[in-house]
N, C-alpha and C positions, 0 to 999 in steps of 0.2 A: 382889331378885333374888339368891336367896345356892342355887348351885346348888354341891352337893358332887359330885355325880359326873355330869358333862358327858357320860358316853360310853352315857349312860345313854339320854338323852331322844334321840329325832328331832327335837324343838323345842319351845321355853316359851313361853306366853302368860300373863306378870304381869299381873296385872288392878290398879289404884292400887297398884303396887310403889313400893319403889326398892331401898336396898341398900347396898352397898361398892363404892366404884368399881373399886379396886384387885384385886376379883372378876372385872370382868369379861374379863380376858384367857381363861379359863375358857371363857369365852362363844364363842368363837371358830370352835366347829364348832359352836355351834347354834344354829339362824334363833332372833331374840327376835320373837315379837308382842306386841307390848306395847298397854295399850289405858290410859286415865288419864281421867277424868271433870275437865273445865275446870273446874270449880267445886268442890274436893276440897277440904275444909277441916281433916280429917283425916291425910292424907297429900298433901302439896302436889306440884302436877302436877310442880315441879320437878328432884322426886326421878328420876319416870321418865323425864326430859326429862337429865339429870347421864350414869343407867344407860345407856340409847339411846346418847347420844352415845360413852360412851367406851368400849361396846361395837363401836362402831363404828371408833372409834379403834386399838384392838388388832386389829385385822380379822376382828372378827365382822360378822353380819350382823343389822339389828335396826331395824325401825320404830314409830312410835309412832303411833297412833291416839287422839287426840283426842277423847274426847264432850264437847261441845258443850252448855255449860250444866249437866252432869250435877255432882254432887258426890259423897260418897263410894260410899256401899251403892247409890243408884240408878243408878250409873256400874257397878259391879260388876255388878249385876241386868241393865241394858240392856246392858253386852258379850257376855253370856250368854245372853242370848236376843234380843237385837234384832241380830247382829250375824252375820257371817261366821265367826268365830274359832272354836266348832268346827269346821266344814267345810272351814278352814285347817288344823287340829292336825292333822286326821283325813288330809289330802293328803298329810304329809311321814314318809316311811319311812327309818328305817334300813338299812343296808345290810351293815353290819359287827356281826354276834354274837359276835365274841369273848367267854368268858365273863369276866364282872366279879363280881371276889370278891364277897360280903358282906361288910360289918363283921364283923369278929372270927371272918370262918369259919375260921381257921384253928386255934380254938379248940373245934371243933365235929365 
């Protein structure tokens, strides 16, 4: 879960993700809906567990949906096709539309 511009997103949904826990403080205003296959051998489930745990410890809102019996690729496919992930993401809305500078905007 690497989020460079947290003010850009109303919510995020990492699937079979992971990341570096010290960046989770950037997620305190961005709800996290994480999904991870229970049997993932590419990215261990523990990676999503750690990120969700630290996001919550840093004041954010995060939940982990463990996909029972799923590996890496089939878990990703299942999360997008068979869960309510897309509908849940669509349900989030931003209310602050303050201009967000583009990277290197000052040069153009």
